[in-house]
C-alpha positions in Angstrom: 25.9 0.5 25.1 24.8 -0.5 28.6 27.5 -2.3 30.5 26.4 -4.7 33.1 29.4 -4.7 35.6 28.2 -3.8 39.1 30.6 -0.7 38.9 29.1 0.5 35.7 25.8 0.0 37.0 26.4 1.7 40.3 27.4 5.0 38.4 24.2 4.9 36.2 22.1 4.4 39.5 24.1 7.1 41.1 23.1 9.5 38.0 19.4 8.6 38.2 19.3 9.1 42.0 20.5 12.6 41.4 17.5 13.2 39.0 15.1 11.2 41.4 14.6 14.2 43.3 11.8 16.9 42.8 13.6 20.1 44.0 16.6 19.1 41.9 14.6 18.6 38.7 12.9 22.2 39.3 16.7 23.6 39.7 17.5 21.9 36.4 14.6 23.2 34.6 15.2 26.6 36.0 18.8 26.9 34.4 17.3 25.2 31.3 17.0 28.8 29.5 20.4 29.8 30.6 22.8 30.4 33.4 21.6 31.7 36.6 22.5 32.7 40.3 20.9 31.4 43.4 18.4 34.4 43.9 17.4 33.8 40.3 16.7 29.9 40.8 15.0 30.8 44.0 12.6 33.1 42.5 12.0 30.7 39.6 11.5 27.5 41.9 10.3 29.0 45.0 12.7 27.2 46.8 14.6 28.7 50.1 18.3 29.3 49.8 19.5 26.6 51.7 17.3 24.3 49.7 18.7 25.6 46.5 22.4 25.7 47.7 22.3 22.2 48.8 21.0 20.9 45.5 23.0 22.9 43.5 26.0 21.3 45.4 24.9 17.9 44.6 24.5 18.6 41.2 27.5 20.3 40.6 29.4 17.1 42.2 27.4 15.0 39.9 28.6 16.9 37.0 25.6 17.9 35.5 26.1 21.7 36.1 28.8 23.9 36.5 29.9 27.1 38.6 30.9 30.1 37.0 32.1 32.9 39.1 31.4 36.5 38.0 32.2 39.1 40.2 30.6 38.8 43.6 28.1 36.3 42.2 28.2 32.8 41.1 26.3 31.7 38.4 25.2 27.9 37.6 24.6 26.5 34.3 24.1 22.8 32.8 26.8 21.2 31.3 24.8 18.6 29.3 21.5 19.3 27.7 21.1 15.3 27.5 19.5 15.4 30.8 16.5 17.2 29.2 16.4 14.5 26.6 16.2 11.6 29.1 13.4 13.8 30.9 11.6 14.4 27.8 12.0 10.5 27.1 10.5 9.5 30.4 7.7 12.4 29.9 6.8 10.6 26.9 6.6 7.3 28.1 4.6 8.0 31.0 2.2 9.9 28.9 1.8 6.6 26.6 1.2 4.7 30.0 -1.4 7.2 31.4 -3.3 7.0 27.9 -3.3 3.3 27.8 -4.4 3.3 31.7 -7.1 5.6 30.7 -8.4 3.4 27.9 -8.4 0.2 30.1 -10.7 2.3 32.6 -12.8 3.3 30.1 -13.2 -0.3 28.9 -14.2 -1.2 32.5 -16.6 1.6 32.8 -18.3 0.2 29.6 -18.3 -3.0 30.8 -19.8 -2.2 34.2 -22.5 0.0 32.5 -23.6 -2.9 30.2 -24.0 -5.3 33.2 
């Protein structure tokens, strides 16, 4: 149940702020198939090392991913796959909205043509 205290809503807003950056979503998507190191994430996302490291730090601090040192490398992995369910819900909703807008545009075009 959604709590409506300012403190609780602030935490929810902070969670969504983390997800509101395209590069962070790219990093998360790169980790969907399993843990990866910075070099692998860079190769998948096309982002630079400093950029990837910055976003990994933010995602780690938010608790969305975790660091796993392995020898001289550090691997990152998703801590909660719920993130992808949230993204899929948003994508489904956006798809419905786009379809509704497309239908409205078709209706407007039909009206314009008939006059």
